[in-house]
PDBQT receptor file of N, H, CA, C and O in Angstrom, charges set to zero:
ATOM      1  N   UNK A   1       0.806  -1.194   0.000  1.00  0.00    +0.000 N 
ATOM      2  CA  UNK A   1       0.000   0.000   0.000  1.00  0.00    +0.000 C 
ATOM      3  C   UNK A   1       0.861   1.275   0.000  1.00  0.00    +0.000 C 
ATOM      4  O   UNK A   1       0.474   2.269  -0.614  1.00  0.00    +0.000 OA
ATOM      5  N   UNK A   2       2.002   1.262   0.667  1.00  0.00    +0.000 N 
ATOM      6  H   UNK A   2       2.315   0.454   1.166  1.00  0.00    +0.000 HD
ATOM      7  CA  UNK A   2       2.827   2.472   0.752  1.00  0.00    +0.000 C 
ATOM      8  C   UNK A   2       3.436   2.858  -0.596  1.00  0.00    +0.000 C 
ATOM      9  O   UNK A   2       3.859   4.001  -0.770  1.00  0.00    +0.000 OA
ATOM     10  N   UNK A   3       3.488   1.948  -1.528  1.00  0.00    +0.000 N 
ATOM     11  H   UNK A   3       3.144   1.020  -1.386  1.00  0.00    +0.000 HD
ATOM     12  CA  UNK A   3       4.038   2.269  -2.843  1.00  0.00    +0.000 C 
ATOM     13  C   UNK A   3       3.126   3.208  -3.631  1.00  0.00    +0.000 C 
ATOM     14  O   UNK A   3       3.567   3.816  -4.606  1.00  0.00    +0.000 OA
ATOM     15  N   UNK A   4       1.869   3.336  -3.227  1.00  0.00    +0.000 N 
ATOM     16  H   UNK A   4       1.511   2.842  -2.435  1.00  0.00    +0.000 HD
ATOM     17  CA  UNK A   4       0.913   4.193  -3.928  1.00  0.00    +0.000 C 
ATOM     18  C   UNK A   4       0.960   5.644  -3.476  1.00  0.00    +0.000 C 
ATOM     19  O   UNK A   4       0.305   6.488  -4.087  1.00  0.00    +0.000 OA
ATOM     20  N   UNK A   5       1.699   5.962  -2.444  1.00  0.00    +0.000 N 
ATOM     21  H   UNK A   5       2.232   5.277  -1.947  1.00  0.00    +0.000 HD
ATOM     22  CA  UNK A   5       1.701   7.328  -1.896  1.00  0.00    +0.000 C 
ATOM     23  C   UNK A   5       2.148   8.345  -2.937  1.00  0.00    +0.000 C 
ATOM     24  O   UNK A   5       1.580   9.435  -3.003  1.00  0.00    +0.000 OA
ATOM     25  N   UNK A   6       3.140   8.026  -3.743  1.00  0.00    +0.000 N 
ATOM     26  H   UNK A   6       3.601   7.141  -3.690  1.00  0.00    +0.000 HD
ATOM     27  CA  UNK A   6       3.630   8.962  -4.757  1.00  0.00    +0.000 C 
ATOM     28  C   UNK A   6       2.591   9.269  -5.836  1.00  0.00    +0.000 C 
ATOM     29  O   UNK A   6       2.701  10.287  -6.519  1.00  0.00    +0.000 OA
ATOM     30  N   UNK A   7       1.599   8.419  -6.000  1.00  0.00    +0.000 N 
ATOM     31  H   UNK A   7       1.510   7.592  -5.446  1.00  0.00    +0.000 HD
ATOM     32  CA  UNK A   7       0.601   8.639  -7.047  1.00  0.00    +0.000 C 
ATOM     33  C   UNK A   7      -0.620   9.407  -6.552  1.00  0.00    +0.000 C 
ATOM     34  O   UNK A   7      -1.491   9.740  -7.355  1.00  0.00    +0.000 OA
ATOM     35  N   UNK A   8      -0.709   9.699  -5.258  1.00  0.00    +0.000 N 
ATOM     36  H   UNK A   8      -0.001   9.428  -4.606  1.00  0.00    +0.000 HD
ATOM     37  CA  UNK A   8      -1.873  10.412  -4.728  1.00  0.00    +0.000 C 
ATOM     38  C   UNK A   8      -1.960  11.839  -5.249  1.00  0.00    +0.000 C 
ATOM     39  O   UNK A   8      -3.054  12.338  -5.510  1.00  0.00    +0.000 OA
ATOM     40  N   UNK A   9      -0.822  12.496  -5.400  1.00  0.00    +0.000 N 
ATOM     41  H   UNK A   9       0.067  12.090  -5.188  1.00  0.00    +0.000 HD
ATOM     42  CA  UNK A   9      -0.867  13.901  -5.777  1.00  0.00    +0.000 C 
ATOM     43  C   UNK A   9       0.382  14.277  -6.555  1.00  0.00    +0.000 C 
ATOM     44  O   UNK A   9       1.493  13.866  -6.219  1.00  0.00    +0.000 OA
ATOM     45  N   UNK A  10       0.180  15.060  -7.592  1.00  0.00    +0.000 N 
ATOM     46  H   UNK A  10      -0.722  15.394  -7.865  1.00  0.00    +0.000 HD
ATOM     47  CA  UNK A  10       1.297  15.603  -8.364  1.00  0.00    +0.000 C 
ATOM     48  C   UNK A  10       1.364  17.115  -8.191  1.00  0.00    +0.000 C 
ATOM     49  O   UNK A  10       1.910  17.807  -9.050  1.00  0.00    +0.000 OA
ATOM     50  N   UNK A  11       0.824  17.635  -7.107  1.00  0.00    +0.000 N 
ATOM     51  H   UNK A  11       0.380  17.073  -6.409  1.00  0.00    +0.000 HD
ATOM     52  CA  UNK A  11       0.799  19.070  -6.864  1.00  0.00    +0.000 C 
ATOM     53  C   UNK A  11       2.210  19.588  -6.616  1.00  0.00    +0.000 C 
ATOM     54  O   UNK A  11       3.058  18.897  -6.050  1.00  0.00    +0.000 OA
ATOM     55  N   UNK A  12       2.436  20.819  -7.053  1.00  0.00    +0.000 N 
ATOM     56  H   UNK A  12       1.748  21.380  -7.512  1.00  0.00    +0.000 HD
ATOM     57  CA  UNK A  12       3.754  21.422  -6.843  1.00  0.00    +0.000 C 
ATOM     58  C   UNK A  12       3.585  22.912  -6.574  1.00  0.00    +0.000 C 
ATOM     59  O   UNK A  12       2.533  23.488  -6.850  1.00  0.00    +0.000 OA
ATOM     60  N   UNK A  13       4.609  23.516  -6.046  1.00  0.00    +0.000 N 
ATOM     61  H   UNK A  13       5.464  23.048  -5.822  1.00  0.00    +0.000 HD
ATOM     62  CA  UNK A  13       4.594  24.948  -5.773  1.00  0.00    +0.000 C 
ATOM     63  C   UNK A  13       6.005  25.488  -5.932  1.00  0.00    +0.000 C 
ATOM     64  O   UNK A  13       6.975  24.731  -5.965  1.00  0.00    +0.000 OA
ATOM     65  N   UNK A  14       6.106  26.804  -6.029  1.00  0.00    +0.000 N 
ATOM     66  H   UNK A  14       5.318  27.419  -6.003  1.00  0.00    +0.000 HD
ATOM     67  CA  UNK A  14       7.397  27.475  -6.087  1.00  0.00    +0.000 C 
ATOM     68  C   UNK A  14       7.528  28.341  -4.850  1.00  0.00    +0.000 C 
ATOM     69  O   UNK A  14       6.560  28.953  -4.398  1.00  0.00    +0.000 OA
ATOM     70  N   UNK A  15       8.737  28.386  -4.306  1.00  0.00    +0.000 N 
ATOM     71  H   UNK A  15       9.524  27.889  -4.673  1.00  0.00    +0.000 HD
ATOM     72  CA  UNK A  15       8.998  29.205  -3.126  1.00  0.00    +0.000 C 
ATOM     73  C   UNK A  15      10.167  30.136  -3.430  1.00  0.00    +0.000 C 
ATOM     74  O   UNK A  15      11.198  29.712  -3.950  1.00  0.00    +0.000 OA
ATOM     75  N   UNK A  16       9.987  31.404  -3.098  1.00  0.00    +0.000 N 
ATOM     76  H   UNK A  16       9.149  31.749  -2.675  1.00  0.00    +0.000 HD
ATOM     77  CA  UNK A  16      11.051  32.401  -3.229  1.00  0.00    +0.000 C 
ATOM     78  C   UNK A  16      11.326  32.937  -1.834  1.00  0.00    +0.000 C 
ATOM     79  O   UNK A  16      10.403  33.274  -1.092  1.00  0.00    +0.000 OA
ATOM     80  N   UNK A  17      12.602  33.010  -1.488  1.00  0.00    +0.000 N 
ATOM     81  H   UNK A  17      13.351  32.736  -2.091  1.00  0.00    +0.000 HD
ATOM     82  CA  UNK A  17      12.966  33.449  -0.146  1.00  0.00    +0.000 C 
ATOM     83  C   UNK A  17      14.002  34.558  -0.230  1.00  0.00    +0.000 C 
ATOM     84  O   UNK A  17      15.011  34.437  -0.925  1.00  0.00    +0.000 OA
ATOM     85  N   UNK A  18      13.736  35.642   0.490  1.00  0.00    +0.000 N 
ATOM     86  H   UNK A  18      12.916  35.741   1.055  1.00  0.00    +0.000 HD
ATOM     87  CA  UNK A  18      14.640  36.784   0.537  1.00  0.00    +0.000 C 
ATOM     88  C   UNK A  18      15.003  37.041   1.994  1.00  0.00    +0.000 C 
ATOM     89  O   UNK A  18      14.122  37.165   2.845  1.00  0.00    +0.000 OA
ATOM     90  N   UNK A  19      16.301  37.119   2.279  1.00  0.00    +0.000 N 
ATOM     91  H   UNK A  19      17.016  37.018   1.588  1.00  0.00    +0.000 HD
ATOM     92  CA  UNK A  19      16.773  37.304   3.648  1.00  0.00    +0.000 C 
ATOM     93  C   UNK A  19      17.771  38.439   3.698  1.00  0.00    +0.000 C 
ATOM     94  O   UNK A  19      18.631  38.567   2.827  1.00  0.00    +0.000 OA
ATOM     95  N   UNK A  20      17.649  39.262   4.727  1.00  0.00    +0.000 N 
ATOM     96  H   UNK A  20      16.950  39.158   5.434  1.00  0.00    +0.000 HD
ATOM     97  CA  UNK A  20      18.608  40.328   4.979  1.00  0.00    +0.000 C 
ATOM     98  C   UNK A  20      18.901  40.328   6.474  1.00  0.00    +0.000 C 
ATOM     99  O   UNK A  20      18.015  40.083   7.293  1.00  0.00    +0.000 OA
ATOM    100  N   UNK A  21      20.139  40.601   6.813  1.00  0.00    +0.000 N 
ATOM    101  H   UNK A  21      20.859  40.800   6.148  1.00  0.00    +0.000 HD
ATOM    102  CA  UNK A  21      20.500  40.603   8.222  1.00  0.00    +0.000 C 
ATOM    103  C   UNK A  21      21.869  41.199   8.442  1.00  0.00    +0.000 C 
ATOM    104  O   UNK A  21      22.581  41.539   7.497  1.00  0.00    +0.000 OA
ATOM    105  N   UNK A  22      22.220  41.318   9.700  1.00  0.00    +0.000 N 
ATOM    106  H   UNK A  22      21.641  41.042  10.467  1.00  0.00    +0.000 HD
ATOM    107  CA  UNK A  22      23.526  41.864  10.020  1.00  0.00    +0.000 C 
ATOM    108  C   UNK A  22      23.837  41.759  11.495  1.00  0.00    +0.000 C 
ATOM    109  O   UNK A  22      22.993  41.381  12.308  1.00  0.00    +0.000 OA
ATOM    110  N   UNK A  23      25.073  42.105  11.820  1.00  0.00    +0.000 N 
ATOM    111  H   UNK A  23      25.758  42.412  11.159  1.00  0.00    +0.000 HD
ATOM    112  CA  UNK A  23      25.562  42.082  13.198  1.00  0.00    +0.000 C 
ATOM    113  C   UNK A  23      26.230  43.411  13.503  1.00  0.00    +0.000 C 
ATOM    114  O   UNK A  23      26.951  43.959  12.669  1.00  0.00    +0.000 OA
ATOM    115  N   UNK A  24      25.987  43.926  14.701  1.00  0.00    +0.000 N 
ATOM    116  H   UNK A  24      25.401  43.480  15.378  1.00  0.00    +0.000 HD
ATOM    117  CA  UNK A  24      26.630  45.154  15.148  1.00  0.00    +0.000 C 
ATOM    118  C   UNK A  24      27.370  44.867  16.448  1.00  0.00    +0.000 C 
ATOM    119  O   UNK A  24      26.787  44.350  17.401  1.00  0.00    +0.000 OA
ATOM    120  N   UNK A  25      28.658  45.204  16.484  1.00  0.00    +0.000 N 
ATOM    121  H   UNK A  25      29.132  45.624  15.709  1.00  0.00    +0.000 HD
ATOM    122  CA  UNK A  25      29.474  45.010  17.677  1.00  0.00    +0.000 C 
ATOM    123  C   UNK A  25      29.517  46.302  18.488  1.00  0.00    +0.000 C 
ATOM    124  O   UNK A  25      30.040  47.314  18.021  1.00  0.00    +0.000 OA
ATOM    125  N   UNK A  26      28.966  46.268  19.706  1.00  0.00    +0.000 N 
ATOM    126  H   UNK A  26      28.541  45.446  20.085  1.00  0.00    +0.000 HD
ATOM    127  CA  UNK A  26      29.056  47.412  20.608  1.00  0.00    +0.000 C 
ATOM    128  C   UNK A  26      30.481  47.532  21.148  1.00  0.00    +0.000 C 
ATOM    129  O   UNK A  26      31.056  48.620  21.190  1.00  0.00    +0.000 OA
ATOM    130  N   UNK A  27      31.025  46.414  21.551  1.00  0.00    +0.000 N 
ATOM    131  H   UNK A  27      30.558  45.530  21.517  1.00  0.00    +0.000 HD
ATOM    132  CA  UNK A  27      32.407  46.294  22.036  1.00  0.00    +0.000 C 
ATOM    133  C   UNK A  27      32.955  45.009  21.435  1.00  0.00    +0.000 C 
ATOM    134  O   UNK A  27      32.203  44.279  20.789  1.00  0.00    +0.000 OA
ATOM    135  N   UNK A  28      34.234  44.702  21.622  1.00  0.00    +0.000 N 
ATOM    136  H   UNK A  28      34.845  45.295  22.146  1.00  0.00    +0.000 HD
ATOM    137  CA  UNK A  28      34.745  43.421  21.096  1.00  0.00    +0.000 C 
ATOM    138  C   UNK A  28      34.050  42.186  21.687  1.00  0.00    +0.000 C 
ATOM    139  O   UNK A  28      34.135  41.104  21.106  1.00  0.00    +0.000 OA
ATOM    140  N   UNK A  29      33.369  42.326  22.824  1.00  0.00    +0.000 N 
ATOM    141  H   UNK A  29      33.300  43.205  23.296  1.00  0.00    +0.000 HD
ATOM    142  CA  UNK A  29      32.727  41.164  23.444  1.00  0.00    +0.000 C 
ATOM    143  C   UNK A  29      31.202  41.221  23.438  1.00  0.00    +0.000 C 
ATOM    144  O   UNK A  29      30.559  40.190  23.637  1.00  0.00    +0.000 OA
ATOM    145  N   UNK A  30      30.608  42.379  23.218  1.00  0.00    +0.000 N 
ATOM    146  H   UNK A  30      31.130  43.216  23.056  1.00  0.00    +0.000 HD
ATOM    147  CA  UNK A  30      29.150  42.521  23.268  1.00  0.00    +0.000 C 
ATOM    148  C   UNK A  30      28.623  42.897  21.880  1.00  0.00    +0.000 C 
ATOM    149  O   UNK A  30      29.134  43.821  21.247  1.00  0.00    +0.000 OA
ATOM    150  N   UNK A  31      27.601  42.180  21.414  1.00  0.00    +0.000 N 
ATOM    151  H   UNK A  31      27.185  41.430  21.929  1.00  0.00    +0.000 HD
ATOM    152  CA  UNK A  31      27.095  42.415  20.062  1.00  0.00    +0.000 C 
ATOM    153  C   UNK A  31      25.593  42.147  19.993  1.00  0.00    +0.000 C 
ATOM    154  O   UNK A  31      25.014  41.533  20.889  1.00  0.00    +0.000 OA
ATOM    155  N   UNK A  32      24.987  42.616  18.926  1.00  0.00    +0.000 N 
ATOM    156  H   UNK A  32      25.457  43.115  18.198  1.00  0.00    +0.000 HD
ATOM    157  CA  UNK A  32      23.593  42.307  18.612  1.00  0.00    +0.000 C 
ATOM    158  C   UNK A  32      23.520  41.870  17.148  1.00  0.00    +0.000 C 
ATOM    159  O   UNK A  32      24.325  42.298  16.320  1.00  0.00    +0.000 OA
ATOM    160  N   UNK A  33      22.560  41.027  16.847  1.00  0.00    +0.000 N 
ATOM    161  H   UNK A  33      21.907  40.679  17.520  1.00  0.00    +0.000 HD
ATOM    162  CA  UNK A  33      22.388  40.537  15.483  1.00  0.00    +0.000 C 
ATOM    163  C   UNK A  33      20.890  40.506  15.155  1.00  0.00    +0.000 C 
ATOM    164  O   UNK A  33      20.057  40.263  16.028  1.00  0.00    +0.000 OA
ATOM    165  N   UNK A  34      20.570  40.753  13.899  1.00  0.00    +0.000 N 
ATOM    166  H   UNK A  34      21.246  40.951  13.190  1.00  0.00    +0.000 HD
ATOM    167  CA  UNK A  34      19.177  40.764  13.465  1.00  0.00    +0.000 C 
ATOM    168  C   UNK A  34      19.072  40.172  12.064  1.00  0.00    +0.000 C 
ATOM    169  O   UNK A  34      19.999  40.264  11.259  1.00  0.00    +0.000 OA
ATOM    170  N   UNK A  35      17.922  39.564  11.795  1.00  0.00    +0.000 N 
ATOM    171  H   UNK A  35      17.169  39.489  12.449  1.00  0.00    +0.000 HD
ATOM    172  CA  UNK A  35      17.679  38.983  10.483  1.00  0.00    +0.000 C 
ATOM    173  C   UNK A  35      16.191  39.028  10.188  1.00  0.00    +0.000 C 
ATOM    174  O   UNK A  35      15.379  38.784  11.081  1.00  0.00    +0.000 OA
ATOM    175  N   UNK A  36      15.813  39.340   8.939  1.00  0.00    +0.000 N 
ATOM    176  H   UNK A  36      16.473  39.538   8.214  1.00  0.00    +0.000 HD
ATOM    177  CA  UNK A  36      14.430  39.358   8.486  1.00  0.00    +0.000 C 
ATOM    178  C   UNK A  36      14.344  38.541   7.199  1.00  0.00    +0.000 C 
ATOM    179  O   UNK A  36      15.157  38.711   6.290  1.00  0.00    +0.000 OA
ATOM    180  N   UNK A  37      13.358  37.658   7.133  1.00  0.00    +0.000 N 
ATOM    181  H   UNK A  37      12.698  37.520   7.871  1.00  0.00    +0.000 HD
ATOM    182  CA  UNK A  37      13.160  36.808   5.955  1.00  0.00    +0.000 C 
ATOM    183  C   UNK A  37      11.739  36.986   5.437  1.00  0.00    +0.000 C 
ATOM    184  O   UNK A  37      10.786  37.078   6.211  1.00  0.00    +0.000 OA
ATOM    185  N   UNK A  38      11.613  37.032   4.123  1.00  0.00    +0.000 N 
ATOM    186  H   UNK A  38      12.387  36.958   3.493  1.00  0.00    +0.000 HD
ATOM    187  CA  UNK A  38      10.324  37.128   3.433  1.00  0.00    +0.000 C 
ATOM    188  C   UNK A  38      10.215  35.928   2.504  1.00  0.00    +0.000 C 
ATOM    189  O   UNK A  38      11.066  35.740   1.635  1.00  0.00    +0.000 OA
ATOM    190  N   UNK A  39       9.176  35.115   2.677  1.00  0.00    +0.000 N 
ATOM    191  H   UNK A  39       8.485  35.268   3.383  1.00  0.00    +0.000 HD
ATOM    192  CA  UNK A  39       8.914  33.939   1.839  1.00  0.00    +0.000 C 
ATOM    193  C   UNK A  39       7.674  34.174   0.999  1.00  0.00    +0.000 C 
ATOM    194  O   UNK A  39       6.679  34.714   1.484  1.00  0.00    +0.000 OA
ATOM    195  N   UNK A  40       7.735  33.762  -0.278  1.00  0.00    +0.000 N 
ATOM    196  H   UNK A  40       8.544  33.324  -0.671  1.00  0.00    +0.000 HD
ATOM    197  CA  UNK A  40       6.585  33.831  -1.181  1.00  0.00    +0.000 C 
ATOM    198  C   UNK A  40       6.335  32.419  -1.712  1.00  0.00    +0.000 C 
ATOM    199  O   UNK A  40       7.255  31.763  -2.200  1.00  0.00    +0.000 OA
ATOM    200  N   UNK A  41       5.093  31.959  -1.616  1.00  0.00    +0.000 N 
ATOM    201  H   UNK A  41       4.346  32.492  -1.220  1.00  0.00    +0.000 HD
ATOM    202  CA  UNK A  41       4.699  30.653  -2.125  1.00  0.00    +0.000 C 
ATOM    203  C   UNK A  41       3.706  30.866  -3.260  1.00  0.00    +0.000 C 
ATOM    204  O   UNK A  41       2.712  31.574  -3.098  1.00  0.00    +0.000 OA
ATOM    205  N   UNK A  42       3.977  30.254  -4.409  1.00  0.00    +0.000 N 
ATOM    206  H   UNK A  42       4.785  29.679  -4.541  1.00  0.00    +0.000 HD
ATOM    207  CA  UNK A  42       3.104  30.393  -5.576  1.00  0.00    +0.000 C 
ATOM    208  C   UNK A  42       2.800  29.029  -6.166  1.00  0.00    +0.000 C 
ATOM    209  O   UNK A  42       3.673  28.164  -6.252  1.00  0.00    +0.000 OA
ATOM    210  N   UNK A  43       1.540  28.845  -6.576  1.00  0.00    +0.000 N 
ATOM    211  H   UNK A  43       0.831  29.547  -6.506  1.00  0.00    +0.000 HD
ATOM    212  CA  UNK A  43       1.129  27.604  -7.220  1.00  0.00    +0.000 C 
ATOM    213  C   UNK A  43      -0.066  27.893  -8.113  1.00  0.00    +0.000 C 
ATOM    214  O   UNK A  43      -0.925  28.703  -7.764  1.00  0.00    +0.000 OA
ATOM    215  N   UNK A  44      -0.124  27.240  -9.254  1.00  0.00    +0.000 N 
ATOM    216  H   UNK A  44       0.574  26.582  -9.537  1.00  0.00    +0.000 HD
ATOM    217  CA  UNK A  44      -1.256  27.371 -10.168  1.00  0.00    +0.000 C 
ATOM    218  C   UNK A  44      -2.255  26.240  -9.995  1.00  0.00    +0.000 C 
ATOM    219  O   UNK A  44      -3.238  26.160 -10.732  1.00  0.00    +0.000 OA
ATOM    220  N   UNK A  45      -2.012  25.368  -9.028  1.00  0.00    +0.000 N 
ATOM    221  H   UNK A  45      -1.214  25.433  -8.429  1.00  0.00    +0.000 HD
ATOM    222  CA  UNK A  45      -2.851  24.195  -8.859  1.00  0.00    +0.000 C 
ATOM    223  C   UNK A  45      -3.796  24.372  -7.674  1.00  0.00    +0.000 C 
ATOM    224  O   UNK A  45      -3.530  25.161  -6.767  1.00  0.00    +0.000 OA
ATOM    225  N   UNK A  46      -4.903  23.630  -7.692  1.00  0.00    +0.000 N 
ATOM    226  H   UNK A  46      -5.119  22.989  -8.429  1.00  0.00    +0.000 HD
ATOM    227  CA  UNK A  46      -5.885  23.693  -6.613  1.00  0.00    +0.000 C 
ATOM    228  C   UNK A  46      -5.597  22.604  -5.587  1.00  0.00    +0.000 C 
ATOM    229  O   UNK A  46      -5.475  21.426  -5.925  1.00  0.00    +0.000 OA
ATOM    230  N   UNK A  47      -5.494  23.016  -4.342  1.00  0.00    +0.000 N 
ATOM    231  H   UNK A  47      -5.594  23.973  -4.067  1.00  0.00    +0.000 HD
ATOM    232  CA  UNK A  47      -5.288  22.085  -3.244  1.00  0.00    +0.000 C 
ATOM    233  C   UNK A  47      -6.636  21.775  -2.589  1.00  0.00    +0.000 C 
ATOM    234  O   UNK A  47      -7.651  22.363  -2.962  1.00  0.00    +0.000 OA
ATOM    235  N   UNK A  48      -6.656  20.886  -1.647  1.00  0.00    +0.000 N 
ATOM    236  H   UNK A  48      -5.832  20.409  -1.343  1.00  0.00    +0.000 HD
ATOM    237  CA  UNK A  48      -7.887  20.487  -0.974  1.00  0.00    +0.000 C 
ATOM    238  C   UNK A  48      -8.566  21.694  -0.329  1.00  0.00    +0.000 C 
ATOM    239  O   UNK A  48      -9.790  21.815  -0.368  1.00  0.00    +0.000 OA
ATOM    240  N   UNK A  49      -7.770  22.585   0.263  1.00  0.00    +0.000 N 
ATOM    241  H   UNK A  49      -6.775  22.486   0.294  1.00  0.00    +0.000 HD
ATOM    242  CA  UNK A  49      -8.335  23.744   0.968  1.00  0.00    +0.000 C 
ATOM    243  C   UNK A  49      -8.368  24.988   0.096  1.00  0.00    +0.000 C 
ATOM    244  O   UNK A  49      -8.528  26.090   0.621  1.00  0.00    +0.000 OA
ATOM    245  N   UNK A  50      -8.224  24.853  -1.205  1.00  0.00    +0.000 N 
ATOM    246  H   UNK A  50      -8.094  23.958  -1.631  1.00  0.00    +0.000 HD
ATOM    247  CA  UNK A  50      -8.297  25.992  -2.112  1.00  0.00    +0.000 C 
ATOM    248  C   UNK A  50      -6.922  26.498  -2.495  1.00  0.00    +0.000 C 
ATOM    249  O   UNK A  50      -5.944  25.751  -2.502  1.00  0.00    +0.000 OA
ATOM    250  N   UNK A  51      -6.867  27.770  -2.812  1.00  0.00    +0.000 N 
ATOM    251  H   UNK A  51      -7.662  28.377  -2.807  1.00  0.00    +0.000 HD
ATOM    252  CA  UNK A  51      -5.633  28.404  -3.253  1.00  0.00    +0.000 C 
ATOM    253  C   UNK A  51      -4.655  28.506  -2.092  1.00  0.00    +0.000 C 
ATOM    254  O   UNK A  51      -4.995  29.063  -1.048  1.00  0.00    +0.000 OA
ATOM    255  N   UNK A  52      -3.470  27.987  -2.252  1.00  0.00    +0.000 N 
ATOM    256  H   UNK A  52      -3.194  27.534  -3.100  1.00  0.00    +0.000 HD
ATOM    257  CA  UNK A  52      -2.470  27.982  -1.187  1.00  0.00    +0.000 C 
ATOM    258  C   UNK A  52      -1.361  29.000  -1.426  1.00  0.00    +0.000 C 
ATOM    259  O   UNK A  52      -0.314  28.922  -0.783  1.00  0.00    +0.000 OA
ATOM    260  N   UNK A  53      -1.562  29.956  -2.337  1.00  0.00    +0.000 N 
ATOM    261  H   UNK A  53      -2.412  30.020  -2.860  1.00  0.00    +0.000 HD
ATOM    262  CA  UNK A  53      -0.572  31.021  -2.528  1.00  0.00    +0.000 C 
ATOM    263  C   UNK A  53      -0.518  31.874  -1.269  1.00  0.00    +0.000 C 
ATOM    264  O   UNK A  53      -1.505  31.993  -0.544  1.00  0.00    +0.000 OA
ATOM    265  N   UNK A  54       0.637  32.463  -1.019  1.00  0.00    +0.000 N 
ATOM    266  H   UNK A  54       1.439  32.367  -1.608  1.00  0.00    +0.000 HD
ATOM    267  CA  UNK A  54       0.726  33.342   0.133  1.00  0.00    +0.000 C 
ATOM    268  C   UNK A  54       2.151  33.769   0.395  1.00  0.00    +0.000 C 
ATOM    269  O   UNK A  54       3.069  33.455  -0.363  1.00  0.00    +0.000 OA
ATOM    270  N   UNK A  55       2.311  34.486   1.477  1.00  0.00    +0.000 N 
ATOM    271  H   UNK A  55       1.565  34.741   2.093  1.00  0.00    +0.000 HD
ATOM    272  CA  UNK A  55       3.640  34.959   1.859  1.00  0.00    +0.000 C 
ATOM    273  C   UNK A  55       3.762  34.932   3.370  1.00  0.00    +0.000 C 
ATOM    274  O   UNK A  55       2.765  34.848   4.088  1.00  0.00    +0.000 OA
ATOM    275  N   UNK A  56       4.991  35.005   3.838  1.00  0.00    +0.000 N 
ATOM    276  H   UNK A  56       5.800  35.074   3.254  1.00  0.00    +0.000 HD
ATOM    277  CA  UNK A  56       5.259  34.985   5.279  1.00  0.00    +0.000 C 
ATOM    278  C   UNK A  56       6.472  35.853   5.571  1.00  0.00    +0.000 C 
ATOM    279  O   UNK A  56       7.428  35.896   4.798  1.00  0.00    +0.000 OA
ATOM    280  N   UNK A  57       6.413  36.532   6.689  1.00  0.00    +0.000 N 
ATOM    281  H   UNK A  57       5.636  36.497   7.318  1.00  0.00    +0.000 HD
ATOM    282  CA  UNK A  57       7.541  37.308   7.201  1.00  0.00    +0.000 C 
ATOM    283  C   UNK A  57       7.962  36.684   8.524  1.00  0.00    +0.000 C 
ATOM    284  O   UNK A  57       7.109  36.317   9.333  1.00  0.00    +0.000 OA
ATOM    285  N   UNK A  58       9.244  36.562   8.750  1.00  0.00    +0.000 N 
ATOM    286  H   UNK A  58       9.936  36.860   8.093  1.00  0.00    +0.000 HD
ATOM    287  CA  UNK A  58       9.720  36.155  10.064  1.00  0.00    +0.000 C 
ATOM    288  C   UNK A  58      11.132  36.667  10.267  1.00  0.00    +0.000 C 
ATOM    289  O   UNK A  58      11.864  36.904   9.306  1.00  0.00    +0.000 OA
ATOM    290  N   UNK A  59      11.502  36.832  11.503  1.00  0.00    +0.000 N 
ATOM    291  H   UNK A  59      10.907  36.639  12.284  1.00  0.00    +0.000 HD
ATOM    292  CA  UNK A  59      12.813  37.375  11.807  1.00  0.00    +0.000 C 
ATOM    293  C   UNK A  59      13.223  37.091  13.224  1.00  0.00    +0.000 C 
ATOM    294  O   UNK A  59      12.471  36.509  14.005  1.00  0.00    +0.000 OA
ATOM    295  N   UNK A  60      14.418  37.507  13.546  1.00  0.00    +0.000 N 
ATOM    296  H   UNK A  60      15.030  37.981  12.912  1.00  0.00    +0.000 HD
ATOM    297  CA  UNK A  60      14.893  37.374  14.914  1.00  0.00    +0.000 C 
ATOM    298  C   UNK A  60      15.845  38.503  15.249  1.00  0.00    +0.000 C 
ATOM    299  O   UNK A  60      16.455  39.122  14.377  1.00  0.00    +0.000 OA
ATOM    300  N   UNK A  61      15.948  38.745  16.528  1.00  0.00    +0.000 N 
ATOM    301  H   UNK A  61      15.453  38.242  17.237  1.00  0.00    +0.000 HD
ATOM    302  CA  UNK A  61      16.842  39.750  17.086  1.00  0.00    +0.000 C 
ATOM    303  C   UNK A  61      17.536  39.107  18.261  1.00  0.00    +0.000 C 
ATOM    304  O   UNK A  61      16.879  38.538  19.132  1.00  0.00    +0.000 OA
ATOM    305  N   UNK A  62      18.851  39.186  18.301  1.00  0.00    +0.000 N 
ATOM    306  H   UNK A  62      19.385  39.648  17.593  1.00  0.00    +0.000 HD
ATOM    307  CA  UNK A  62      19.596  38.549  19.387  1.00  0.00    +0.000 C 
ATOM    308  C   UNK A  62      20.689  39.442  19.931  1.00  0.00    +0.000 C 
ATOM    309  O   UNK A  62      21.222  40.309  19.239  1.00  0.00    +0.000 OA
ATOM    310  N   UNK A  63      21.003  39.207  21.176  1.00  0.00    +0.000 N 
ATOM    311  H   UNK A  63      20.571  38.502  21.739  1.00  0.00    +0.000 HD
ATOM    312  CA  UNK A  63      22.105  39.893  21.844  1.00  0.00    +0.000 C 
ATOM    313  C   UNK A  63      23.084  38.831  22.318  1.00  0.00    +0.000 C 
ATOM    314  O   UNK A  63      22.676  37.772  22.794  1.00  0.00    +0.000 OA
ATOM    315  N   UNK A  64      24.374  39.115  22.188  1.00  0.00    +0.000 N 
ATOM    316  H   UNK A  64      24.705  39.975  21.801  1.00  0.00    +0.000 HD
ATOM    317  CA  UNK A  64      25.366  38.129  22.571  1.00  0.00    +0.000 C 
ATOM    318  C   UNK A  64      26.539  38.737  23.315  1.00  0.00    +0.000 C 
ATOM    319  O   UNK A  64      26.795  39.940  23.264  1.00  0.00    +0.000 OA
ATOM    320  N   UNK A  65      27.237  37.860  24.004  1.00  0.00    +0.000 N 
ATOM    321  H   UNK A  65      27.029  36.882  24.046  1.00  0.00    +0.000 HD
ATOM    322  CA  UNK A  65      28.434  38.235  24.757  1.00  0.00    +0.000 C 
ATOM    323  C   UNK A  65      29.495  37.155  24.517  1.00  0.00    +0.000 C 
ATOM    324  O   UNK A  65      29.272  35.978  24.800  1.00  0.00    +0.000 OA
ATOM    325  N   UNK A  66      30.624  37.565  24.003  1.00  0.00    +0.000 N 
ATOM    326  H   UNK A  66      30.805  38.521  23.773  1.00  0.00    +0.000 HD
ATOM    327  CA  UNK A  66      31.739  36.622  23.772  1.00  0.00    +0.000 C 
ATOM    328  C   UNK A  66      32.664  36.661  24.968  1.00  0.00    +0.000 C 
ATOM    329  O   UNK A  66      33.059  37.733  25.428  1.00  0.00    +0.000 OA
ATOM    330  N   UNK A  67      33.005  35.497  25.466  1.00  0.00    +0.000 N 
ATOM    331  H   UNK A  67      32.684  34.626  25.093  1.00  0.00    +0.000 HD
ATOM    332  CA  UNK A  67      33.955  35.448  26.581  1.00  0.00    +0.000 C 
ATOM    333  C   UNK A  67      34.943  34.341  26.385  1.00  0.00    +0.000 C 
ATOM    334  O   UNK A  67      35.823  34.143  27.222  1.00  0.00    +0.000 OA
TER     335      UNK A  67
């Protein structure tokens, strides 16, 4: 039965990802870093729940200490 899984769906999508980020050193031991990512999902096919096109933003901000 598991051999049939590949034949259930031939759906596909394209993903584009853009990321920007950087690090700033306050001192040689103390720093902060930040990153922002934007994802775009595109598909011309219909999924079970309808159109699955969309986008997402996510990021992080961190503080560090080197010792």
